[in-house]
N, C-alpha and C positions, 0 to 999 in steps of 0.2 A: 176727506172726512165722510163718514157714513151718513147718509140722509134717510135711510129706511128706519122703520120702527125697530127697536131692539130691546132685548130683555136678557137679564143675567139670572140664571137659576143656580142657587147655591146648594151644596150638599148632594151633588149628583154621584150616585154610586153605580152598582152593577146594572147591566142593560135591561133587567126586568123590574127595576125599582121605580118608585114614584118620581124621582128627579128626572129620569130619562123620559118617563111618560109626560111630564110637564114640558120638557124640551120639545118633544114631538108635537104636542098640542099647540104650543106657541108657534112653532115653525109652520105647521099646517094653517095657522091663522094669518100667516104672512109676516111674522117677526123674524128678524135676524137673531138667532139664539146663541147665547154663550152659556155653556154649562161649566160649573166649577166643582171639582172634587179633589180628594187627596191623592188618588191613584192615577199615575201617568197611564197605566194600562187601560183604565176605565175611560179616561179622557181621549185616548187614541181611538178606542172603540166607539166613542160618542161621535167622532168625526165621520164614521162609516155608516151611521144610522141613516136610512133612506127616508126622506120626506119630500113631498112634491113641490114645495115652494122655495124653501131655503135650506142651506146647509146648517149644521150645528157645529160650533167651534168649541173645543174643550180647553179649559184653563186649569192647570194644576195648582191647587192651593188648599190650605186648611184654614177654615174660617175661625177656628179656635185659637189660632196662633196670630198674635199681633203683627209679627213680621210678615207672615203670609197675607194677612188682610191688605196691607199696603201693596205687596207684590201683585196680588190679584188685580187691583185697580190700575197699577202701572201697566200690566200686561194688556188689560182691556183698553186703556188709553192708546197704547202702541198700535193695537189692531184698528181701533176706530179712527185714529188720526191718519194712518197710512192709506 
């Protein structure tokens, strides 16, 4: 189980957007960051963002979809528990 501080940023889009900026800021502050967005391509790109302290994990999901809402947290649980 993860013991570090962690944060989930919802609504992460392209690499120049506010969501990515928030992910970077939290990572620089020492948080394990999980970014969530609808596009697999954006989430794959998020994993490549360079930050000095932690990596950023991308989770694909649409927060406007009830099915995806559950799936987002199932994915997060799988990552945190392993």
